[in-house]
C-alpha positions as CSV (number, residue, x, y, z in Angstrom):
1,M,102.8,112.1,-65.1
2,A,106.2,110.4,-66.0
3,P,106.6,108.9,-69.5
4,E,105.7,105.3,-69.9
5,S,108.4,102.7,-69.4
6,P,109.5,100.8,-72.5
7,N,107.8,97.6,-71.3
8,E,104.4,99.2,-71.1
9,T,102.4,100.0,-74.2
10,K,98.8,101.2,-74.1
11,N,97.6,99.4,-71.0
12,E,99.5,96.2,-71.9
13,T,102.2,95.1,-69.5
14,V,104.8,92.4,-70.2
15,S,105.6,90.4,-67.1
16,D,106.9,87.2,-68.7
17,L,107.3,85.6,-72.1
18,A,103.8,84.2,-72.2
19,D,102.4,87.7,-72.2
20,L,104.7,88.6,-75.1
21,K,103.0,86.0,-77.3
22,D,99.6,87.6,-76.8
23,I,101.0,91.1,-77.6
24,A,102.8,89.9,-80.7
25,G,99.6,88.6,-82.2
26,D,99.8,86.2,-85.2
27,A,102.9,84.1,-84.8
28,P,103.2,81.3,-87.3
29,Q,102.5,77.9,-85.5
30,G,104.7,75.8,-87.8
31,D,108.0,77.2,-86.5
32,A,108.3,74.9,-83.5
33,A,107.6,71.8,-85.6
34,D,110.2,72.8,-88.2
35,I,112.8,73.3,-85.6
36,A,112.1,69.9,-84.1
37,A,112.3,68.2,-87.5
38,V,115.6,69.9,-88.3
39,A,117.1,68.7,-84.9
40,E,116.4,65.0,-85.8
41,V,118.1,65.2,-89.2
42,P,121.8,64.4,-89.1
43,L,124.2,67.1,-90.3
44,R,125.5,64.9,-93.1
45,E,123.9,62.6,-95.5
46,Q,124.7,58.9,-96.1
47,E,127.2,58.6,-99.0
48,L,126.8,55.3,-100.9
49,D,127.8,54.1,-104.3
50,A,125.6,52.1,-106.8
51,Q,126.4,48.8,-105.0
52,G,125.4,50.2,-101.5
53,R,128.9,50.6,-100.3
54,A,130.6,53.5,-98.6
55,Y,134.0,54.4,-100.1
56,A,136.9,56.3,-98.4
57,T,140.6,56.8,-98.8
58,G,142.9,56.5,-95.8
59,R,146.5,57.6,-95.6
60,R,149.4,57.0,-93.1
61,K,153.1,57.7,-93.7
62,D,153.6,56.7,-97.3
63,A,150.7,54.2,-97.5
64,T,147.4,54.9,-99.2
65,A,144.4,52.6,-98.7
66,R,141.2,52.6,-100.7
67,V,138.4,51.2,-98.5
68,W,134.9,49.9,-99.4
69,L,132.5,49.2,-96.5
70,K,129.2,47.3,-96.8
71,P,127.0,45.5,-94.3
72,G,128.0,41.9,-93.8
73,S,129.6,39.3,-91.5
74,G,132.7,41.3,-90.5
75,K,135.1,39.9,-93.1
76,V,138.1,42.1,-93.8
77,T,139.9,41.6,-97.1
78,V,143.2,43.5,-97.8
79,N,144.7,43.3,-101.4
80,G,142.6,40.2,-102.1
81,K,143.9,38.4,-99.0
82,D,142.2,37.8,-95.6
83,Q,143.4,40.2,-92.9
84,E,145.0,37.3,-90.9
85,V,147.2,36.5,-93.9
86,Y,148.1,40.0,-95.0
87,F,148.6,41.5,-91.5
88,A,150.1,38.5,-89.6
89,R,150.9,40.5,-86.5
90,P,148.0,40.7,-84.0
91,T,148.8,44.3,-83.1
92,L,148.2,45.3,-86.8
93,R,144.8,43.6,-86.8
94,L,144.0,45.3,-83.5
95,I,144.7,48.6,-85.1
96,I,142.4,47.8,-88.0
97,D,139.5,46.8,-85.7
98,Q,139.7,49.9,-83.5
99,P,137.0,51.9,-85.4
100,F,134.6,49.0,-85.1
101,T,135.4,48.5,-81.4
102,I,134.8,52.1,-80.4
103,T,131.5,52.2,-82.3
104,D,130.3,48.8,-81.1
105,R,130.0,47.5,-84.7
106,Q,132.2,44.4,-84.6
107,G,131.1,41.8,-87.2
108,Q,128.5,44.0,-88.8
109,Y,130.4,45.3,-91.8
110,D,132.5,43.7,-94.6
111,V,135.6,45.6,-95.6
112,V,137.4,45.4,-98.9
113,A,140.7,47.4,-99.0
114,T,143.5,47.9,-101.5
115,V,146.7,49.3,-100.0
116,R,149.8,50.6,-101.7
117,G,153.1,52.1,-100.5
118,G,154.8,52.1,-97.1
119,G,155.3,49.2,-94.8
120,L,152.9,47.1,-92.9
121,S,152.5,49.5,-90.0
122,G,151.7,52.4,-92.2
123,Q,149.4,50.3,-94.3
124,A,147.5,49.2,-91.2
125,G,147.1,52.8,-90.1
126,A,145.9,53.8,-93.6
127,V,143.3,51.0,-93.6
128,K,142.2,52.2,-90.1
129,H,141.9,55.8,-91.3
130,G,139.9,54.6,-94.4
131,I,137.5,52.4,-92.3
132,S,136.9,55.3,-90.0
133,Q,136.0,57.6,-92.8
134,A,133.8,55.0,-94.5
135,L,132.0,54.3,-91.3
136,A,131.2,58.1,-90.9
137,K,129.9,58.1,-94.5
138,Y,127.8,55.0,-94.0
139,E,126.4,56.0,-90.6
140,P,126.7,59.8,-90.2
141,A,125.5,59.5,-86.6
142,L,128.8,57.7,-85.8
143,R,130.9,60.6,-87.0
144,S,131.1,62.3,-83.6
145,T,132.2,59.1,-81.9
146,V,134.9,58.3,-84.4
147,K,136.1,61.9,-84.5
148,A,136.3,62.2,-80.7
149,A,138.6,59.1,-80.8
150,G,140.8,60.9,-83.3
151,F,140.4,58.4,-86.1
152,L,139.3,60.8,-88.8
153,T,142.4,62.9,-88.5
154,R,145.1,62.0,-90.9
155,D,148.4,61.3,-89.1
156,S,150.7,63.6,-91.2
157,R,154.0,62.4,-89.8
158,V,156.2,61.1,-92.6
159,V,159.9,60.2,-92.8
160,E,162.1,63.2,-93.2
161,R,164.3,63.2,-96.3
162,K,168.0,62.7,-96.2
163,K,170.1,65.9,-96.6
164,Y,173.4,66.2,-98.3
165,G,176.5,66.4,-96.0
166,R,174.7,64.2,-93.5
167,A,174.6,60.5,-92.8
168,K,170.8,60.5,-92.5
169,A,168.2,63.2,-92.3
170,R,169.9,64.9,-89.3
171,R,172.7,62.6,-88.1
172,S,176.2,63.9,-89.0
173,F,179.0,61.7,-90.2
174,Q,181.2,60.3,-87.4
175,F,183.9,62.8,-86.4
176,S,187.5,61.8,-86.9
177,K,190.2,63.5,-84.9
178,R,193.1,62.2,-87.1
């Protein structure tokens, strides 16, 4: 008679995975419950300070923003002023509100930010970056939404320095024929 096939062992044939459970014998029953519990837990933990706020630093061009996020009525304060006063242009306020718009959290969080360096456009981008990171720390489930929109990535473009022998960073002095 031919040797037994690898699937057959002592009168036991494996035709599907249900039979494999019977052959294996004592399999721990808690494994399935442990896997389900791990699937529900977010990959990251909520990071809050003693006052229940999420803190993050945002950067854009030469601007750096320190941002604190806490549940509230949606008030945004930048350097001690209301956002309508500090960022007078509506486009800059629109940039700041983008993380809340994409996560459907308008009016749910108060933001306190301090910004230094750069101009208004860079500062608005820095506050947006900080708010996005703070949102991901306060609600880790929102991280994938904010990351997919590209708000967690620091825009590393900065102004190129001026070189000697040049009018600006790359522009040459005007050529003179005579």
